[in-house]
C-alpha positions in Angstrom: -0.1 0.2 -0.1 1.5 3.5 -1.2 -0.2 6.3 1.0 -0.8 9.8 1.4 1.4 11.0 -1.4 1.3 12.8 -5.1 1.6 10.2 -7.7 3.4 12.0 -10.3 3.2 10.9 -14.2 6.8 9.5 -13.8 5.4 7.5 -10.9 2.6 6.1 -12.5 4.8 5.2 -15.4 7.2 3.4 -13.6 4.3 1.7 -12.0 3.3 0.5 -15.4 6.6 -1.9 -15.7 5.0 -4.1 -13.1 3.1 -5.9 -15.8 2.1 -9.0 -13.3 0.6 -6.4 -10.3 -2.5 -7.7 -9.6 -3.5 -5.4 -6.8 -2.7 -1.9 -6.3 -3.4 -0.2 -3.4 -2.7 3.8 -3.5 -4.3 5.0 -0.1 -4.8 8.9 -0.1 -2.9 9.1 -3.1 -3.2 12.2 -5.4 -3.2 11.3 -9.0 -3.9 13.6 -12.1 -7.1 12.8 -14.0 -5.2 12.7 -17.3 -2.5 10.2 -15.8 -4.5 7.5 -14.3 -5.0 5.7 -17.7 -1.6 4.8 -17.6 -2.5 1.9 -15.4 -4.1 0.4 -18.1 -0.6 -0.8 -19.0 -0.6 -3.1 -16.0 -2.3 -6.2 -18.2 -2.9 -8.5 -14.9 -4.1 -5.6 -12.4 -7.7 -6.6 -11.3 -8.3 -4.9 -8.1 -7.8 -1.1 -7.7 -7.9 0.7 -4.4 -8.1 4.3 -4.4 -9.1 5.1 -1.0 -8.9 8.5 0.4 -7.6 10.2 -2.7 -8.6 13.1 -4.3 -10.3 11.0 -7.2 -13.2 12.9 -9.0 -15.6 12.0 -11.5 -13.0 13.3 -14.1 -10.9 10.2 -13.3 -13.5 7.7 -14.5 -12.7 8.0 -18.0 -9.2 7.0 -17.2 -10.2 4.1 -14.9 -12.3 2.6 -17.9 -9.1 2.2 -19.4 -8.4 -0.5 -17.3 -10.4 -3.7 -19.2 -9.8 -6.3 -17.0 -10.4 -4.7 -13.6 -12.7 -6.7 -11.6 -12.8 -4.8 -8.2 -12.9 -1.0 -7.7 -12.7 0.9 -4.4 -13.5 4.6 -4.2 -14.0 4.6 -0.4 -13.8 8.4 0.9 -13.3 10.1 -2.4 -15.0 13.0 -4.3 -16.7 10.7 -6.6 -20.3 12.0 -7.1 -21.3 9.6 -10.1 -22.1 12.1 -12.8 -19.4 9.9 -15.0 -20.5 6.6 -13.5 -21.5 5.4 -17.6 -17.9 5.8 -18.6 -17.4 2.5 -16.7 -19.5 0.6 -18.9 -16.7 -0.8 -20.4 -15.4 -2.8 -17.8 -17.3 -6.0 -18.3 -15.3 -7.4 -15.6 -16.1 -5.1 -12.9 -18.0 -7.0 -10.1 -17.1 -5.2 -7.0 -17.5 -1.3 -6.2 -17.1 0.4 -3.2 -18.0 3.8 -3.2 -18.7 4.2 0.8 -18.2 7.8 2.3 -17.9 9.1 -1.3 -19.9 11.6 -2.5 -22.8 10.0 -4.7 -26.3 11.0 -4.3 -29.7 9.7 -5.7 -29.3 11.5 -8.7 -26.5 9.5 -10.0 -27.8 5.9 -9.4 -29.2 5.8 -12.9 -25.9 6.2 -14.2 -24.4 3.3 -12.0 -27.4 0.8 -12.6 -25.5 0.9 -16.0 -23.0 -1.2 -14.8 -24.7 -4.3 -15.0 -22.1 -6.9 -14.3 -21.7 -5.6 -10.5 -22.2 -8.1 -7.7 -20.9 -6.5 -5.1 -21.9 -2.9 -4.1 -21.1 -1.1 -0.8 -22.8 2.6 -0.3 -22.2 2.7 3.6 -22.0 6.3 4.9 -23.6 8.1 1.6 -26.4 10.1 1.0 -28.4 7.2 -1.2 -31.9 7.0 -0.2 -35.3 5.7 -1.6 -35.0 7.1 -5.0 -31.3 6.0 -5.4 -32.2 2.8 -4.3 -35.0 1.9 -6.8 -32.6 3.2 -9.5 -30.4 0.5 -8.5 -32.8 -2.5 -9.2 -31.5 -2.9 -12.8 -28.6 -4.5 -11.1 -30.1 -7.9 -11.3 -26.8 -9.6 -10.6 -26.1 -8.1 -7.2 -25.0 -10.4 -4.7 -23.8 -7.8 -2.0 -25.3 -4.5 -0.8 -24.3 -2.6 1.9 -26.7 0.6 2.9 -25.2 0.8 6.3 -25.6 4.7 7.5 -27.7 5.3 4.5 -30.6 7.6 4.1 -32.8 4.8 2.8 -35.9 4.7 4.6 -38.1 1.9 6.3 -40.2 2.2 3.1 -37.6 2.6 0.7 -36.7 -0.8 1.5 -39.3 -2.4 -0.5 -37.1 -1.9 -3.3 -35.0 -4.6 -1.9 -37.2 -7.2 -3.5 -35.6 -6.2 -6.9 -32.5 -8.2 -5.8 -33.4 -11.8 -6.8 -29.8 -12.8 -6.5 -29.1 -10.8 -2.9 -27.0 -13.3 -0.3 -25.4 -10.2 1.6 -27.6 -7.3 3.2 -26.1 -4.5 5.7 -28.2 -2.4 7.2 -26.4 -1.4 10.3 -27.0 2.2 12.0 -30.3 3.0 10.0 -33.5 3.7 12.3 -35.5 0.7 11.5 -38.0 -0.9 13.4 -39.1 -4.8 13.6 -40.8 -4.3 10.6 -38.4 -4.3 8.2 -38.4 -8.1 8.5 -41.7 -8.5 6.2 -39.6 -7.1 3.7 -36.3 -9.2 4.4 -37.6 -12.5 4.6 -38.9 -12.2 0.7 -35.4 -12.1 -0.2 -35.3 -15.9 -1.6 -31.5 -16.0 -1.4 -29.9 -14.0 1.9 -27.7 -15.8 3.8 -25.9 -12.9 5.5 -27.9 -10.2 7.3 -25.7 -7.3 9.1 
């Protein structure tokens, strides 16, 4: 893990010589939006962690040039989601962590175009009922974290659109015991947090 530094174009270029690198963790690293696409030269890169960095929607076009990416962590970044559709080209992307990012309901429609997603983490975001409804197009979703979001008890009815859901996290939300009426209708649920 490389932490709390500035990634110059030269630094990123040097990283590309690590052709067999599979996991790259750049915590808190500031990467210029016009340079992040250089990481596409790392042919085996399947997991990219950019937590706590200054990543914005402007970076998503560059990230989209890493076609083999299976896992993308944008936790605690400045991503709002206005450019999520640029990630559609990532057919292998199965896991997306947007916890503590700036995503909002209005951008969930764009996120729902990432139809190959199986794991989505929205912990500590401003996602609410409207955003959750938009996400029901993610029919392959197996894991969903809605801990500390604005999804209301009434909005949980949209969970019924996730027929493959196995893992659900709803912690730190003010729900009553009535949510069990919705949860028991999730046919494949194995883990409830």
